[in-house]
ZAMARGU-4260 file (C-alpha; in steps of 0.2 Angstrom, whole numbers, plus 5000, padded with zeros to 4 digits):
<rodrens>
0) 5002/5001/5000 | 5005/5017/4996 | 5005/5033/5005 | 4997/5048/4991 | 4991/5060/5006
5) 4987/5062/5022 | 4979/5075/5033 | 4976/5065/5050 | 4973/5077/5065 | 4984/5069/5078
10) 4971/5078/5091 | 4955/5072/5088 | 4959/5060/5073 | 4949/5068/5063 | 4955/5072/5045
15) 4957/5058/5027 | 4970/5047/5021 | 4973/5043/5002 | 4979/5029/4997 | 4983/5018/4983
20) 4983/4996/4985 | 4997/4989/4975 | 4996/4970/4977 | 4982/4959/4985 | 4986/4958/5003
25) 4981/4978/5002 | 4964/4974/5000 | 4966/4963/5017 | 4971/4979/5025 | 4958/4989/5020
30) 4945/4976/5023 | 4950/4980/5042 | 4949/4997/5041 | 4934/5001/5032 | 4921/5004/5043
35) 4902/5008/5042 | 4901/5026/5043 | 4914/5031/5034 | 4916/5041/5020 | 4926/5033/5004
40) 4928/5044/4988 | 4935/5030/4973 | 4935/5028/4954 | 4916/5018/4949 | 4909/5016/4930
45) 4891/5018/4931 | 4878/5015/4916 | 4870/5029/4912 | 4854/5030/4899 | 4849/5043/4888
50) 4831/5046/4881 | 4834/5055/4865 | 4824/5065/4855 | 4813/5056/4847 | 4810/5043/4863
55) 4826/5030/4859 | 4839/5028/4872 | 4855/5026/4873 | 4867/5020/4885 | 4885/5024/4888
60) 4899/5017/4903 | 4906/5034/4910 | 4917/5037/4926 | 4915/5044/4941 | 4924/5047/4958
65) 4912/5045/4968 | 4909/5047/4988 | 4897/5033/4998 | 4894/5034/5017 | 4899/5015/5019
70) 4886/5002/5025 | 4895/4985/5022 | 4910/4978/5016 | 4911/4960/5006 | 4930/4953/5003
75) 4934/4937/4995 | 4949/4929/5002 | 4953/4918/4989 | 4951/4934/4975 | 4956/4947/4985
80) 4942/4955/4980 | 4933/4971/4993 | 4917/4976/4987 | 4909/4991/4998 | 4892/4999/4998
85) 4882/5012/5007 | 4873/5028/4998 | 4882/5041/4987 | 4888/5057/4999 | 4893/5068/4985
90) 4881/5074/4972 | 4882/5074/4953 | 4876/5076/4938 | 4876/5056/4935 | 4869/5050/4954
95) 4857/5056/4968 | 4864/5061/4984 | 4857/5047/4994 | 4858/5034/4980 | 4865/5015/4983
100) 4880/5011/4975 | 4894/5000/4977 | 4914/5003/4975 | 4922/4987/4969 | 4942/4995/4976
105) 4953/4990/4965 | 4972/4988/4963 | 4981/5003/4956 | 4969/5017/4960 | 4968/5031/4969
110) 4956/5030/4987 | 4950/5041/5003 | 4948/5036/5016 | 4938/5047/5031 | 4935/5038/5049
115) 4916/5043/5055 | 4923/5043/5074 | 4941/5048/5068 | 4955/5037/5067 | 4957/5032/5081
120) 4973/5021/5088 | 4970/5005/5083 | 4965/5013/5067 | 4981/5020/5064 | 4991/5006/5067
125) 4981/4995/5053 | 4988/5010/5043 | 5005/5010/5046 | 5004/4989/5047 | 4997/4991/5026
130) 5011/5003/5025 | 5024/4994/5030 | 5031/4985/5015 | 5042/4973/5024 | 5025/4966/5030
135) 5020/4955/5014 | 5023/4937/5009 | 5031/4927/5027 | 5031/4909/5018 | 5025/4898/5004
140) 5017/4882/5006 | 5013/4869/4996 | 4999/4853/5003 | 5000/4838/4992 | 4999/4821/4989
145) 4998/4813/4974 | 4991/4823/4960 | 4985/4836/4971 | 4996/4854/4978 | 4987/4866/4986
150) 5001/4883/4984 | 4996/4895/4999 | 5005/4912/5003 | 5006/4914/5020 | 5007/4935/5026
155) 5006/4940/5042 | 4990/4945/5042 | 4982/4929/5032 | 4984/4912/5022 | 4978/4915/5004
160) 4977/4899/4992 | 4986/4907/4979 | 4980/4893/4968 | 4979/4871/4967 | 4986/4859/4953
165) 4977/4844/4950 | 4984/4828/4939 | 4976/4812/4934 | 4986/4797/4943 | 4988/4780/4937
170) 4989/4764/4949 | 5004/4760/4958 | 5002/4740/4951 | 5020/4733/4945 | 5013/4732/4928
175) 5013/4751/4926 | 5024/4756/4936 | 5033/4764/4923 | 5017/4774/4916 | 5014/4778/4935
180) 5034/4788/4937 | 5030/4797/4920 | 5012/4804/4926 | 5021/4809/4945 | 5036/4819/4933
185) 5023/4830/4925 | 5016/4831/4941 | 5029/4837/4949 | 5032/4847/4933 | 5015/4856/4932
190) 5017/4859/4950 | 5038/4867/4950 | 5031/4880/4937 | 5016/4885/4944 | 5023/4888/4959
195) 5039/4898/4953 | 5025/4910/4944 | 5020/4914/4963 | 5040/4915/4970 | 5052/4929/4965
200) 5068/4920/4965 | 5076/4937/4970 | 5070/4938/4986 | 5063/4918/4992 | 5055/4917/5007
205) 5055/4899/5014 | 5047/4886/5006 | 5036/4873/5017 | 5032/4857/5007 | 5019/4848/5018
210) 5010/4830/5013 | 5008/4812/5020 | 5019/4796/5015 | 5036/4803/5004 | 5026/4814/4992
215) 5034/4832/4999 | 5053/4825/5001 | 5050/4816/4983 | 5046/4834/4976 | 5058/4841/4984
220) 5070/4829/4977 | 5062/4835/4962 | 5067/4853/4962 | 5084/4849/4965 | 5085/4839/4950
225) 5079/4851/4940 | 5090/4865/4949 | 5104/4855/4944 | 5104/4849/4927 | 5096/4865/4919
230) 5113/4874/4931 | 5098/4885/4936 | 5108/4897/4950 | 5092/4906/4958 | 5085/4891/4960
235) 5102/4881/4969 | 5101/4898/4981 | 5083/4893/4982 | 5084/4874/4991 | 5091/4880/5003
240) 5075/4888/5011 | 5064/4872/5006 | 5058/4860/5020 | 5045/4846/5021 | 5036/4841/5033
245) 5020/4827/5038 | 5004/4829/5037 | 4989/4819/5036 | 4981/4824/5019 | 4983/4834/5004
250) 4970/4845/5007 | 4975/4861/5014 | 4967/4860/5032 | 4982/4849/5033 | 4992/4866/5033
255) 4990/4867/5053 | 4994/4851/5057 | 5012/4855/5049 | 5013/4870/5058 | 5013/4862/5072
260) 5028/4853/5071 | 5044/4856/5082 | 5055/4855/5068 | 5045/4867/5058 | 5041/4881/5071
265) 5059/4878/5075 | 5064/4885/5058 | 5051/4898/5055 | 5053/4904/5072 | 5056/4924/5068
270) 5042/4925/5057 | 5028/4932/5066 | 5015/4918/5061 | 5025/4908/5073 | 5028/4919/5087
275) 5009/4923/5089 | 5007/4901/5087 | 5023/4901/5102 | 5012/4913/5112 | 4995/4905/5107
280) 5004/4891/5115 | 5010/4897/5129 | 4993/4906/5133 | 4984/4886/5132 | 4995/4881/5143
285) 4994/4893/5157 | 4976/4891/5155 | 4979/4873/5157 | 4990/4874/5174 | 4974/4884/5177
290) 4983/4897/5193 | 4976/4913/5188 | 4989/4919/5179 | 4978/4918/5159 | 4961/4919/5157
295) 4947/4922/5142 | 4933/4931/5137 | 4925/4947/5136 | 4919/4949/5155 | 4936/4939/5161
300) 4950/4949/5152 | 4941/4967/5157 | 4941/4962/5174 | 4961/4959/5174 | 4963/4975/5163
305) 4953/4985/5180 | 4962/4978/5190 | 4978/4980/5181 | 4986/4965/5181 | 4992/4963/5161
310) 5003/4977/5159 | 5023/4979/5162 | 5034/4962/5170 | 5026/4953/5158 | 5005/4956/5153
315) 5002/4952/5137 | 4982/4955/5126 | 4976/4944/5114 | 4964/4951/5104 | 4957/4948/5086
320) 4953/4960/5074 | 4938/4953/5072 | 4934/4962/5086 | 4936/4978/5078 | 4925/4977/5065
325) 4911/4975/5075 | 4895/4986/5064 | 4893/4994/5083 | 4900/5009/5085 | 4902/5008/5107
330) 4909/4991/5103 | 4924/4994/5093 | 4928/5009/5106 | 4925/4997/5121 | 4940/4985/5113
335) 4950/5001/5107 | 4948/5008/5123 | 4957/4992/5131 | 4972/4991/5120 | 4975/5008/5124
340) 4974/5006/5142 | 4985/4991/5143 | 4999/4996/5130 | 4997/5015/5134 | 4992/5017/5151
345) 4998/4998/5160 | 5011/4998/5148 | 5009/4977/5144 | 5011/4970/5129 | 4996/4971/5115
350) 4994/4955/5100 | 4982/4960/5087 | 4979/4944/5079 | 4971/4939/5063 | 4957/4931/5061
355) 4959/4923/5044 | 4974/4914/5052 | 4977/4897/5064 | 4983/4905/5079 | 4968/4918/5078
360) 4956/4904/5072 | 4962/4897/5091 | 4960/4913/5100 | 4941/4915/5092 | 4939/4899/5102
365) 4940/4907/5116 | 4930/4922/5112 | 4943/4933/5103 | 4952/4941/5118 | 4964/4933/5131
370) 4975/4938/5143 | 4991/4931/5150 | 4993/4943/5167 | 5005/4948/5176 | 5002/4942/5192
375) 4986/4928/5196 | 4969/4932/5198 | 4956/4920/5206 | 4938/4918/5204 | 4936/4932/5190
380) 4919/4921/5187 | 4915/4923/5203 | 4918/4942/5203 | 4905/4944/5186 | 4894/4933/5197
385) 4891/4944/5211 | 4894/4963/5199 | 4881/4958/5185 | 4893/4961/5172 | 4890/4963/5154
390) 4898/4953/5141 | 4900/4933/5136 | 4887/4925/5143 | 4899/4915/5151 | 4921/4914/5154
395) 4933/4902/5164 | 4951/4898/5163 | 4951/4882/5162 | 4948/4870/5143 | 4938/4855/5141
</rodrens>
């Protein structure tokens, strides 16, 4: 994402930012930034129908610069497409004030965003993340089995299925062995060619090959053989970045099995994805110990923060970005206030998890918010029962 122009006042967060999305990952950032009631200006194409003096009609397409008051967003993660619907907030000769329109945001087209409630600390943080060019692809993965390869891009914020390669494979009976080997070589060749169209070998990221059996290791050997036979120096230099892992199947959901293995964790420990996974593992371990040093659920975490237990000396607030996509502004303000209190007042650490990552989905199972405490607190559920606090109907510090 490129910042074209910014006029945001530090005093109250009012103002706007003009942005240029440059790659599909930027659409994910915009999905998290754009909320109901925000003002969004972007180009749009509308079909205009005119009636001539003879009574006939003629239609033509015109490009407009529309300003809408956002009502809803629709994000297709696989296609990285973002559609924003709302009411026209600025009239022109082609559209009336209050009319409904959907803007299809596109790469390499400017847009201007003005936040309805001002740019709060979380929105500004998301904007800085979007503008940070270092926070792009963290690794690629190929989840595969014989005749099937799912090529994925794992970024700091989401796991995206880029493409799937499928090849019909003959059986492994001895009289068909030659045919099977030829089919496997063709499958590996197609998969490698498809993969190399996704990877920039001038700045390679780690590549994780995942499969049941020996498919992943065989594909790794095929890549090495191809690099050697073709004397392909960039591909040879890429070989140390490749690692393999076992999983129960070649379907996409098996990626989480591989990422949980100790060997993969050790190799990828410096990526944000693995740091978040390690933090979730630590949280779950503390929850299982049930000694009051970790809590989850809206009411319990809020209570722990109010008691000053998520601050300097090891306090960590784990919160999903899904909570900041709430259509209710009071709810969003509550979570932004919690983040600000932990980070700016108590001096604790705040980790905002992506709802599209495996660690974010684990956090979703805990109510999308949890905390590691600097000192233990016991019986927070009983405090809630006595005080009749809002939030989740039930929250405990135990895992079934």
